[in-house]
N, C-alpha and C positions, 0 to 999 in steps of 0.2 A: 443560510444553510448550504452545506456542501454535499448534499445527498441526492442531487439530481444529476442525471447523466444521459447524454445522447450517444448511442452506440456508434452511429455513423461518424459523428465528430470525433469521438475518442479514437476510433480506428484510424481516421485520417491523420490525427495528430500523432498517434503511435508510429505510423509509417513515416511520418514527417521527420522522425528522429533518427535518421541514418547518419550518424554523426562522426566526430573525429576525435583526435587524441590530445595528449597533454603537451603543451608548448609554453614557453615562458615569455613569449612576446607580449607587450602591453596591448590592451584592447584598442582596436582601430577598425575603421570601416571595412566591410568585406570587399575583397578584390573582385574585379570583373571575371567572368567565366573563363577567359583565356589565360588568366594568370597561372603561373606554375606554383605548386606548393613548395614552401620553404622548409626543407627537411634534410637531414643528413643521416646516412645509414648507420644503424646500430648504435645510436646515441641514447643514453638513458634519459628518462623524463626528468625535468627539473622539479615538478610538483611532488612526485613520490617515486621511489625506485621501482615499485612493483607495477605502476601504471605506465611505465615507459614502453616496454616491448621494443620491437624494432622500429625504425623510422623510415618506412618505405617512401621512396620519392615518386613512385609510379603505381598505377593500379596493378600492374603485373607483379611488382614486388610485394604489394599488400596481399595479393592472392597467394603468393608463395609462402608468406608468413602464416596465413590462415590455414593453408594446407598442412601445416605441421600438426594441426589439432583436429581438423575435420575436412571433409570433402568440399572443394570449391572448384567446380568444373565449368567449362564453357563461359568464361568471362566475357561480358559484352557491355560496351558503354553506350549502345544504342538506346535513346530515351523511349523508343517504341517497343522495347523488348517485352514480350507478352508474359513473361514469368511473374512479373510484379507490376501492379498498377501504381505508377509513380505520380498520379494526379495529386495526391495529398502530401507529397514530399516537398520539403523546402527546395526551391529552385537553385540550380547551380549559379554561383555569382552572389548568393546571399549567405549569411551566417559563416563567411569565410570558406565556403565549399567551392573547390576549384574543379573537381572532376568526380564522376560517379559511375560505378559499374555494378553489374549483377552477375552472380555465379550460382551454380546449383550445388546444394549439399545432397548428393545422391544417397548417402546413408540415411538421412532423415527425410528424404523426399521433400525438401523445401528449398528455399532460395535465400541468398545472402546479398544484401545491398551494401556496397562499400562506398564510402565518401572520403575523398582526399580533402584535407583542410590545411589552409596556410597559416591560420592564427587560431590556435586552440583556445586561448583565453577568451577571445572575442566570440568564438563559437559557443563555448560553455555559457557565457553571459547571455547570448541570444536565446539559448535553450532555457536558461533559468527564467528569463523575462517571459518567455512563452508559457512556461509552467505557471508562473505567478498570475498571468493573465487568465488562464483557464481556471485556476483556483478562485480568483475573484468573480468569475462568471458562474461559480457554483459547482464546478466539477471537482468534487472532493478528492478523487483518485488520480488527478492529473499528475503524470510523471511517475506513478507507482509501478506501472507495468510496461513502460516503454522499451526496456531492455536495450538501451543505447550502450554499446560497448566501445570504449575508446582506448587508443594507444597514444602515440606521440604525434604522428602525422596523418593518421587516418582513423576513421570510426566506421562502425557497421551496425546493422540490425538484421535479424534473421526472422524468417517466417515460422520457424519451428523452435519450440523451447529446447529440444534436445541439442540443437546447434549451439544455443547460448550456453548450455551446461558444458559442452565440450570446449568452447572457447574460454569459459571461465577458468579453465586449467592453464591458460596461457598467461601472458603478462597484460592482456587486455583487462579492463575493468568496466563495470557497469556504472554509468553516471546517473545519479539520482538527485533531484532538486526539490522534491516535495518535503516541506518542513516537518510533516508528521511521520516521515519514514525514519526508522531506526534500524541499524544493521543488527541482524539477529546474532545471538551468541554463537561463537565458533567461526565467524566469517571476518574477512579482512575489512578494515575501515581506513581509508586514506583520504587525505585532503585533496579536494579538487582545486582548480585554478581560480574559482570564484567562491566567495563566501555563500553559505547556504546550500552548498552542494557537496556530495560525498562520492567517493569512488569505492567500489566494493566488488568482491567476487561472488556475492549473493545474487542469484537470478530469480527474480520475482515473476510470477506468471498467473494469468487468469485461468489457465487450463488445468491447474493442480499438478503440473508435472515439473515444477521448478525445484529450486534447492530446498532440501528438507530443513525444518526448523525445530530446535529443541525448546520445549516450553519452560518458562520460569515458574518459580513457586507462586502459588496463589496467596493473596494477602489474608491476614487474620487480625482479630482484635479481641481483647479480654473483656470489653464492656461497650455499651452504646456510646459512652463519651469518648472512648478510645477510637471507635469507628468514626465518630463525628470528626475528631481531629485528623483522622487519616484521609477523609474525603473532603474536608473543608480547608480553606474557603474557595479555592480556585475551581474545584470540581463540582461540588454540590453546595448550594447556598443554604447553610444551616443557621443563618442569623436568627430565624424563628424556627425553633425545634420543639416539638411536643412529644414526650415519651408517653405512649399510650397503646393499649391493646384494643381501644375502641375503633370501630370502623368509621373512617372519615372519607366521605365520597366527594367527588368533584364532577362537574358536567363534562369536563374534557379529560378525566383521569379515572381509571378503574384499575386498582392494583390486583395482582394475581391472588394475594392472600386477602381474604375478606374478614368476616367477623370471627371465624374460628382460627385465631392466631396460633394457639398451642397445638391444635389439631393439624396445622400446617408445618409443624416442626420448628416453630419460631419461639425462642425463649423470651426475647424482649424486642419491642418494636417502637420505632419513633418515626415521626413524619416531619420533614423539613419543607418549608414553603410559606407563602402568604396565606394564612388560614382564615383570616377575617373575611366577612362578607358572604354573600350567597354563592360566590363562585371562587373557591380557593384556586390559586394558580402556582406554577412552578413547584408542584408537589413531587417529592422524592422520598421513598420509604427506606429507612435503615433497619436492617434485621440482624439481631444477634441470634444465630441459629443453633439449636440443640440437636436437630436431626436433619442433616442436609439431604438425605435420600428422600425423606417425606416431603420436604419443601420442593425438591425437584419433581417429585411425582405430581404434586398439586399444580405446578407450573406446566408440566407436560399436558395434563388434562385441559388446562385453560388454553394452551396453544392449539391443541387438536380441535377444540371447540371452535376456535377462530377459523382454522383451516376449513372446517365443515360448515362455516357460515351459520353456526348455531347461536352466535352472539353478535350483537351490533355495537356493544360498548367498546370504547377505546381501551385496549389492554396495555399495561406497562410491560416492559421486558425485564427479565430477571438477570441481574449481574451478580455472579457469585465469587466468593473467595473460599478459604478453607472452612471457616465457621461463621462467616458473615455474608450478607447479601444486600444489594441495593436494587430497588425497583424504580425504574424511570421510563417515561415515554418521551424523553427529550434526547434526540440524537447527539446534541452537543455535550450533554452530561455523560452519556454513555461513551462517547469518544474519549473524554478525559479519564473516565474510569478504566478504559482499556490501558491507558498509559500507566495507571497505578497497578496493573496486573490482574484486574478483575476480568472474568470471561463471561460471555453471555450464554445462557442455556438455550439451545436451539433444538427443537423436537420436530421440525418440519420433515415430512417424509421425503427421502431422497436428497436431503441437504448435502452440499459439498462446498468446500472452501478452497480458494486458489492457493498455490504455494506462496509462502511468505506470510500466511495467516497462521496464528496459533490455533491449534485444534487438538483436543484430547477427549477421552471418553468421559461421559457424565456418570452419575451414580445410578441412573435409571436407563433401561434399555431403550433404544431408538432415539436417544438424544446425545448431543455432543456439547462440549464447552468450546467456545470460539471467540475470537476478536473480530471476526468478519461479519459485515452486514451488507446485504445487497443494496445498491443505491436505490433510492425511491425517486421515481420520475416526477 
């Protein structure tokens, strides 16, 4: 499962990603800290025209480039600079990083950490390897919010989302290596120097202040069988499917819709999973919906009961389309459904989703539809 997360580790890794730009050199070991970055001024990047930007040879030249788009004052290369805690950053001399400096974005009241890089391909490969390692350790969101902005000979990360948004208007690009990331509609997508990574002008952020996202159309189906084909076989295992309005319970599964199927706005209902034996497993409910507002109202009541600790049974989460729904308590299944365009109904009081997440109004007040789930420790 990739839904556990340690905030301290994530924060350290995010700050670690003060990275560099796009260069065409083949991967090679990182140079020692004293090595000078190999860069030529104003040369376009080989990987993609937009990702090039300028190719500063020094921190001062990188600062001058950043200043075209946002404030970058009081540049300092002292590792003990108090503006940013560098304890979690990749040390100079590794990942092809040759020099590092910190400046202040006075407009956003934050800081920018700039790293000069001598071999961008090696640098991107090292970053990708680190993201892969974190994903394997269970950090499902590894690399989704790092906001590493790269050019040709330098890279940077900022402590404020507003700084990233300002710099996204430059030729710098955000480097993302999480395989579950997809560039939202309307944003640039360019090839990185290593497979499995992309460059984009989309700024993702946990604070909800990143780049806005346009939502795609929700999925629909004309029948239960059509819905089954839509979600099978890679998303929901419907090898065994029973079309029924009967209530089928499980020790570890309690659907939102109970015995009163039609009263919940559901026209037809099926259950997928291993139904034999005293304890059915891998259960996911498929719903052909006749009244989506009624179904969402039932789900809202169920969620609020859970928040108030009035129920102790495990509740499924309702994933909705236009006239269809899937109920599942399996995070892996829900993750796959998000990729198909389904959104989860969330009625938690005060719920908010970070930029980069889809979020749109539900049909009942106090609820939203979203593809964001808070990680479970």
